MOPAC internal coordinates of N, CA, C and O (Angstrom, degrees):
PM7 1SCF
backbone

  N    0.0000 0     0.00 0     0.00 0    0    0    0
  C    1.4465 1     0.00 0     0.00 0    1    0    0
  C    1.5214 1   109.00 1     0.00 0    2    1    0
  O    1.2310 1   120.55 1   -43.45 1    3    2    1
  N    1.3179 1   116.56 1   136.55 1    3    2    1
  C    1.4566 1   121.64 1   177.51 1    5    3    2
  C    1.5217 1   110.55 1   -71.37 1    6    5    3
  O    1.2310 1   121.32 1   -27.96 1    7    6    5
  N    1.3133 1   115.09 1   152.04 1    7    6    5
  C    1.4560 1   121.80 1   178.68 1    9    7    6
  C    1.5192 1   109.13 1  -136.34 1   10    9    7
  O    1.2310 1   120.61 1   -39.29 1   11   10    9
  N    1.3195 1   116.43 1   140.71 1   11   10    9
  C    1.4535 1   121.84 1   172.23 1   13   11   10
  C    1.5219 1   106.19 1   -88.00 1   14   13   11
  O    1.2310 1   120.76 1   -59.27 1   15   14   13
  N    1.3199 1   116.16 1   120.73 1   15   14   13
  C    1.4548 1   121.56 1  -177.40 1   17   15   14
  C    1.5219 1   109.72 1  -110.20 1   18   17   15
  O    1.2310 1   120.98 1   -51.36 1   19   18   17
  N    1.3268 1   115.74 1   128.64 1   19   18   17
  C    1.4662 1   121.28 1  -177.23 1   21   19   18
  C    1.5256 1   108.53 1  -129.06 1   22   21   19
  O    1.2310 1   120.98 1   -49.57 1   23   22   21
  N    1.3187 1   115.73 1   130.43 1   23   22   21
  C    1.4687 1   121.47 1   175.39 1   25   23   22
  C    1.5242 1   108.03 1  -117.50 1   26   25   23
  O    1.2310 1   121.57 1   -56.76 1   27   26   25
  N    1.3322 1   114.60 1   123.24 1   27   26   25
  C    1.4684 1   121.56 1  -175.90 1   29   27   26
  C    1.5246 1   108.32 1  -118.63 1   30   29   27
  O    1.2310 1   120.13 1   -45.25 1   31   30   29
  N    1.3292 1   117.35 1   134.75 1   31   30   29
  C    1.4658 1   119.59 1   177.07 1   33   31   30
  C    1.5266 1   111.66 1   -59.73 1   34   33   31
  O    1.2310 1   121.24 1   -48.06 1   35   34   33
  N    1.3081 1   115.24 1   131.94 1   35   34   33
  C    1.4726 1   121.67 1   178.78 1   37   35   34
  C    1.5335 1   110.50 1   -58.50 1   38   37   35
  O    1.2310 1   119.86 1   153.04 1   39   38   37
  N    1.3313 1   117.87 1   -26.96 1   39   38   37
  C    1.4701 1   122.06 1  -177.29 1   41   39   38
  C    1.5255 1   112.96 1   -62.14 1   42   41   39
  O    1.2310 1   119.59 1   159.24 1   43   42   41
  N    1.3459 1   118.39 1   -20.76 1   43   42   41
  C    1.4620 1   120.52 1   177.33 1   45   43   42
  C    1.5307 1   112.05 1   -68.03 1   46   45   43
  O    1.2310 1   120.36 1   163.02 1   47   46   45
  N    1.3242 1   116.92 1   -16.98 1   47   46   45
  C    1.4644 1   121.11 1  -174.53 1   49   47   46
  C    1.5207 1   109.54 1  -119.33 1   50   49   47
  O    1.2310 1   120.95 1  -110.25 1   51   50   49
  N    1.3320 1   115.80 1    69.75 1   51   50   49
  C    1.4612 1   121.45 1  -175.99 1   53   51   50
  C    1.5237 1   112.97 1   -82.84 1   54   53   51
  O    1.2310 1   120.08 1   169.28 1   55   54   53
  N    1.3210 1   117.46 1   -10.72 1   55   54   53
  C    1.4634 1   120.39 1  -176.73 1   57   55   54
  C    1.5230 1   113.02 1   -84.80 1   58   57   55
  O    1.2310 1   120.02 1  -169.11 1   59   58   57
  N    1.3081 1   117.56 1    10.89 1   59   58   57
  C    1.4566 1   119.95 1   178.51 1   61   59   58
  C    1.5055 1   111.87 1   120.75 1   62   61   59
  O    1.2310 1   121.33 1    29.86 1   63   62   61
  N    1.3103 1   115.06 1  -150.14 1   63   62   61
  C    1.4563 1   121.38 1  -174.69 1   65   63   62
  C    1.5248 1   111.70 1   -69.99 1   66   65   63
  O    1.2310 1   121.46 1   -30.69 1   67   66   65
  N    1.3200 1   114.80 1   149.31 1   67   66   65
  C    1.4589 1   121.29 1   177.15 1   69   67   66
  C    1.5275 1   107.19 1  -133.34 1   70   69   67
  O    1.2310 1   120.80 1   -37.44 1   71   70   69
  N    1.3104 1   116.08 1   142.56 1   71   70   69
  C    1.4525 1   121.25 1   179.16 1   73   71   70
  C    1.5252 1   109.60 1   -89.21 1   74   73   71
  O    1.2310 1   120.55 1   -68.19 1   75   74   73
  N    1.3261 1   116.55 1   111.81 1   75   74   73
  C    1.4612 1   118.67 1   176.43 1   77   75   74
  C    1.5230 1   110.41 1   -67.12 1   78   77   75
  O    1.2310 1   120.01 1   152.13 1   79   78   77
  N    1.3321 1   117.59 1   -27.87 1   79   78   77
  C    1.4727 1   120.45 1   176.02 1   81   79   78
  C    1.5261 1   110.53 1   -61.59 1   82   81   79
  O    1.2310 1   120.32 1   136.64 1   83   82   81
  N    1.3330 1   116.99 1   -43.36 1   83   82   81
  C    1.4667 1   120.78 1   179.53 1   85   83   82
  C    1.5295 1   110.49 1   -65.56 1   86   85   83
  O    1.2310 1   120.28 1   140.09 1   87   86   85
  N    1.3270 1   117.06 1   -39.91 1   87   86   85
  C    1.4615 1   120.59 1   178.03 1   89   87   86
  C    1.5279 1   110.63 1   -64.15 1   90   89   87
  O    1.2310 1   120.28 1   138.61 1   91   90   89
  N    1.3279 1   117.07 1   -41.39 1   91   90   89
  C    1.4608 1   121.77 1   178.07 1   93   91   90
  C    1.5187 1   111.15 1   -60.38 1   94   93   91
  O    1.2310 1   120.54 1   134.85 1   95   94   93
  N    1.3289 1   116.57 1   -45.15 1   95   94   93
  C    1.4566 1   120.91 1  -179.44 1   97   95   94
  C    1.5224 1   111.30 1   -64.88 1   98   97   95
  O    1.2310 1   120.56 1   137.55 1   99   98   97
  N    1.3264 1   116.54 1   -42.45 1   99   98   97
  C    1.4641 1   120.59 1  -179.44 1  101   99   98
  C    1.5289 1   110.81 1   -64.28 1  102  101   99
  O    1.2310 1   120.28 1   135.50 1  103  102  101
  N    1.3212 1   117.07 1   -44.50 1  103  102  101
  C    1.4647 1   120.69 1   178.79 1  105  103  102
  C    1.5185 1   111.30 1   -63.72 1  106  105  103
  O    1.2310 1   120.25 1   134.70 1  107  106  105
  N    1.3265 1   117.12 1   -45.30 1  107  106  105
  C    1.4673 1   121.35 1  -178.82 1  109  107  106
  C    1.5210 1   110.38 1   -59.52 1  110  109  107
  O    1.2310 1   120.27 1   132.20 1  111  110  109
  N    1.3279 1   117.09 1   -47.80 1  111  110  109
  C    1.4596 1   121.84 1  -178.89 1  113  111  110
  C    1.5250 1   111.24 1   -62.94 1  114  113  111
  O    1.2310 1   120.41 1   134.78 1  115  114  113
  N    1.3350 1   116.83 1   -45.22 1  115  114  113
  C    1.4663 1   120.64 1  -177.56 1  117  115  114
  C    1.5254 1   111.36 1   -67.35 1  118  117  115
  O    1.2310 1   119.95 1   140.63 1  119  118  117
  N    1.3235 1   117.70 1   -39.37 1  119  118  117
  C    1.4668 1   120.12 1   177.40 1  121  119  118
  C    1.5223 1   110.57 1   -64.88 1  122  121  119
  O    1.2310 1   120.39 1   142.19 1  123  122  121
  N    1.3144 1   116.85 1   -37.81 1  123  122  121
  C    1.4713 1   121.64 1   177.84 1  125  123  122
  C    1.5277 1   109.77 1   -63.37 1  126  125  123
  O    1.2310 1   120.83 1   134.32 1  127  126  125
  N    1.3386 1   116.02 1   -45.68 1  127  126  125
  C    1.4705 1   120.59 1   179.88 1  129  127  126
  C    1.5293 1   111.52 1   -63.92 1  130  129  127
  O    1.2310 1   120.35 1   140.87 1  131  130  129
  N    1.3259 1   116.93 1   -39.13 1  131  130  129
  C    1.4713 1   120.65 1  -178.24 1  133  131  130
  C    1.5221 1   112.68 1   -69.60 1  134  133  131
  O    1.2310 1   120.56 1   141.54 1  135  134  133
  N    1.3310 1   116.54 1   -38.46 1  135  134  133
  C    1.4689 1   119.70 1  -173.51 1  137  135  134
  C    1.5199 1   113.43 1   -98.70 1  138  137  135
  O    1.2310 1   119.85 1   156.03 1  139  138  137
  N    1.3210 1   117.90 1   -23.97 1  139  138  137
  C    1.4517 1   121.21 1  -175.49 1  141  139  138
  C    1.5241 1   112.60 1    78.40 1  142  141  139
  O    1.2310 1   120.69 1  -173.63 1  143  142  141
  N    1.3193 1   116.28 1     6.37 1  143  142  141
  C    1.4625 1   122.10 1  -179.75 1  145  143  142
  C    1.5236 1   107.90 1  -126.99 1  146  145  143
  O    1.2310 1   120.76 1   -42.00 1  147  146  145
  N    1.3500 1   116.16 1   138.00 1  147  146  145
  C    1.4541 1   118.75 1   179.27 1  149  147  146
  C    1.5260 1   109.78 1   -64.97 1  150  149  147
  O    1.2310 1   120.30 1   -59.71 1  151  150  149
  N    1.3465 1   117.04 1   120.29 1  151  150  149
  C    1.4648 1   119.83 1   179.48 1  153  151  150
  C    1.5303 1   111.47 1   -77.50 1  154  153  151
  O    1.2310 1   121.49 1   -12.88 1  155  154  153
  N    1.3138 1   114.76 1   167.12 1  155  154  153
  C    1.4609 1   120.38 1   173.51 1  157  155  154
  C    1.5284 1   108.42 1   -63.20 1  158  157  155
  O    1.2310 1   120.31 1   -17.27 1  159  158  157
  N    1.3270 1   117.02 1   162.73 1  159  158  157
  C    1.4677 1   119.03 1   175.40 1  161  159  158
  C    1.5346 1   110.68 1   -56.75 1  162  161  159
  O    1.2310 1   120.96 1   -34.13 1  163  162  161
  N    1.3281 1   115.77 1   145.87 1  163  162  161
  C    1.4588 1   121.56 1  -178.76 1  165  163  162
  C    1.5208 1   108.98 1  -107.69 1  166  165  163
  O    1.2310 1   120.85 1   -46.86 1  167  166  165
  N    1.3388 1   115.98 1   133.14 1  167  166  165
  C    1.4638 1   122.06 1   174.63 1  169  167  166
  C    1.5226 1   107.36 1  -118.75 1  170  169  167
  O    1.2310 1   120.56 1   -50.43 1  171  170  169
  N    1.3250 1   116.53 1   129.57 1  171  170  169
  C    1.4594 1   121.62 1   179.67 1  173  171  170
  C    1.5273 1   108.52 1  -114.84 1  174  173  171
  O    1.2310 1   121.59 1   -46.42 1  175  174  173
  N    1.3247 1   114.57 1   133.58 1  175  174  173
  C    1.4562 1   121.97 1   176.93 1  177  175  174
  C    1.5225 1   107.86 1  -127.15 1  178  177  175
  O    1.2310 1   120.44 1   -35.63 1  179  178  177
  N    1.3176 1   116.77 1   144.37 1  179  178  177
  C    1.4539 1   121.31 1   173.86 1  181  179  178
  C    1.5235 1   107.77 1   -97.93 1  182  181  179
  O    1.2310 1   120.48 1   -36.38 1  183  182  181
  N    1.3424 1   116.68 1   143.62 1  183  182  181
  C    1.4559 1   119.80 1   179.03 1  185  183  182
  C    1.5205 1   109.85 1  -139.46 1  186  185  183
  O    1.2310 1   121.00 1    -9.71 1  187  186  185
  N    1.3101 1   115.70 1   170.29 1  187  186  185
  C    1.4653 1   121.44 1  -174.86 1  189  187  186
  C    1.5275 1   112.75 1   -88.93 1  190  189  187
  O    1.2310 1   119.65 1   177.97 1  191  190  189
  N    1.3099 1   118.28 1    -2.03 1  191  190  189
  C    1.4612 1   122.00 1  -179.39 1  193  191  190
  C    1.5185 1   111.99 1   -72.49 1  194  193  191
  O    1.2310 1   121.23 1    12.71 1  195  194  193
  N    1.3482 1   115.25 1  -167.29 1  195  194  193
  C    1.4556 1   120.06 1  -176.23 1  197  195  194
  C    1.5170 1   113.53 1  -119.39 1  198  197  195
  O    1.2310 1   119.83 1   176.78 1  199  198  197
  N    1.3259 1   117.93 1    -3.22 1  199  198  197
  C    1.4599 1   120.50 1  -176.03 1  201  199  198
  C    1.5292 1   110.88 1  -118.86 1  202  201  199
  O    1.2310 1   121.29 1   -32.39 1  203  202  201
  N    1.3420 1   115.14 1   147.61 1  203  202  201
  C    1.4563 1   120.98 1   171.44 1  205  203  202
  C    1.5254 1   106.85 1   -78.46 1  206  205  203
  O    1.2310 1   120.45 1   -51.06 1  207  206  205
  N    1.3143 1   116.75 1   128.94 1  207  206  205
  C    1.4541 1   121.43 1   178.43 1  209  207  206
  C    1.5217 1   108.18 1  -121.76 1  210  209  207
  O    1.2310 1   120.70 1   -42.79 1  211  210  209
  N    1.3156 1   116.26 1   137.21 1  211  210  209
  C    1.4570 1   119.75 1  -178.12 1  213  211  210
  C    1.5219 1   110.15 1  -142.29 1  214  213  211
  O    1.2310 1   121.36 1   -35.86 1  215  214  213
  N    1.3133 1   115.00 1   144.14 1  215  214  213
  C    1.4567 1   122.46 1   174.19 1  217  215  214
  C    1.5185 1   106.51 1  -127.28 1  218  217  215
  O    1.2310 1   120.31 1   -59.09 1  219  218  217
  N    1.3193 1   117.02 1   120.91 1  219  218  217
  C    1.4535 1   120.64 1  -178.99 1  221  219  218
  C    1.5173 1   113.61 1   105.30 1  222  221  219
  O    1.2310 1   120.74 1   168.73 1  223  222  221
  N    1.3298 1   116.19 1   -11.27 1  223  222  221
  C    1.4670 1   122.41 1   173.57 1  225  223  222
  C    1.5215 1   107.12 1  -157.68 1  226  225  223
  O    1.2310 1   120.41 1   -11.32 1  227  226  225
  N    1.3120 1   116.81 1   168.68 1  227  226  225
  C    1.4569 1   120.23 1  -178.23 1  229  227  226
  C    1.5164 1   112.41 1   -80.86 1  230  229  227
  O    1.2310 1   120.69 1   -38.02 1  231  230  229
  N    1.3285 1   116.28 1   141.98 1  231  230  229
  C    1.4637 1   120.72 1   176.22 1  233  231  230
  C    1.5241 1   110.52 1   -61.30 1  234  233  231
  O    1.2310 1   120.66 1   147.53 1  235  234  233
  N    1.3415 1   116.35 1   -32.47 1  235  234  233
  C    1.4698 1   119.18 1   177.96 1  237  235  234
  C    1.5214 1   111.40 1   -67.54 1  238  237  235
  O    1.2310 1   120.16 1   148.24 1  239  238  237
  N    1.3427 1   117.30 1   -31.76 1  239  238  237
  C    1.4706 1   120.77 1   174.90 1  241  239  238
  C    1.5255 1   110.34 1   -64.61 1  242  241  239
  O    1.2310 1   120.65 1   135.57 1  243  242  241
  N    1.3285 1   116.36 1   -44.43 1  243  242  241
  C    1.4710 1   121.11 1   178.89 1  245  243  242
  C    1.5231 1   109.50 1   -59.51 1  246  245  243
  O    1.2310 1   120.83 1   133.45 1  247  246  245
  N    1.3292 1   116.02 1   -46.55 1  247  246  245
  C    1.4613 1   121.63 1  -179.48 1  249  247  246
  C    1.5260 1   111.15 1   -59.38 1  250  249  247
  O    1.2310 1   120.16 1   132.63 1  251  250  249
  N    1.3393 1   117.30 1   -47.37 1  251  250  249
  C    1.4646 1   119.23 1  -177.12 1  253  251  250
  C    1.5228 1   112.62 1   -72.78 1  254  253  251
  O    1.2310 1   119.53 1   143.83 1  255  254  253
  N    1.3132 1   118.51 1   -36.17 1  255  254  253
  C    1.4744 1   121.32 1   179.78 1  257  255  254
  C    1.5254 1   110.77 1   -66.01 1  258  257  255
  O    1.2310 1   120.71 1   135.06 1  259  258  257
  N    1.3318 1   116.25 1   -44.94 1  259  258  257
  C    1.4677 1   119.68 1  -177.19 1  261  259  258
  C    1.5285 1   113.25 1   -89.13 1  262  261  259
  O    1.2310 1   120.44 1   172.44 1  263  262  261
  N    1.3485 1   116.77 1    -7.56 1  263  262  261
  C    1.4590 1   120.03 1   179.71 1  265  263  262
  C    1.5156 1   112.62 1    65.25 1  266  265  263
  O    1.2310 1   120.37 1  -143.49 1  267  266  265
  N    1.3138 1   116.91 1    36.51 1  267  266  265
  C    1.4602 1   120.25 1  -175.29 1  269  267  266
  C    1.5257 1   112.96 1   -73.08 1  270  269  267
  O    1.2310 1   119.93 1   152.32 1  271  270  269
  N    1.3153 1   117.74 1   -27.68 1  271  270  269
  C    1.4558 1   120.65 1  -179.99 1  273  271  270
  C    1.5068 1   113.29 1   -83.22 1  274  273  271
  O    1.2310 1   120.31 1   175.21 1  275  274  273
  N    1.3260 1   117.01 1    -4.79 1  275  274  273
  C    1.4667 1   122.33 1  -176.62 1  277  275  274
  C    1.5220 1   109.13 1   -86.48 1  278  277  275
  O    1.2310 1   120.67 1   -52.38 1  279  278  277
  N    1.3174 1   116.32 1   127.62 1  279  278  277
  C    1.4596 1   121.34 1   176.28 1  281  279  278
  C    1.5241 1   108.99 1   -84.01 1  282  281  279
  O    1.2310 1   120.63 1   -51.33 1  283  282  281
  N    1.3267 1   116.40 1   128.67 1  283  282  281
  C    1.4692 1   121.03 1   179.29 1  285  283  282
  C    1.5290 1   108.41 1  -104.66 1  286  285  283
  O    1.2310 1   121.46 1   -40.95 1  287  286  285
  N    1.3308 1   114.82 1   139.05 1  287  286  285
  C    1.4625 1   118.83 1   175.39 1  289  287  286
  C    1.4283 1   110.44 1    93.69 1  290  289  287
  O    1.2310 1   120.10 1   180.00 1  291  290  289

């Protein structure tokens, strides 16, 4: 079975722990809503790098769905 794999820099989550399960669910739901087709399962991993990396969807989609480029506060 195909999987959408997303790697997000840990630095985006400076306020403490983040649930990768919640991120996976949010991405899966948003991709489904955008395309109208059920996407493959989504797996999210945090890494020490500086770039969002994605296989199976666009990194820009991940950024806009999760609002990672948006400065809060």
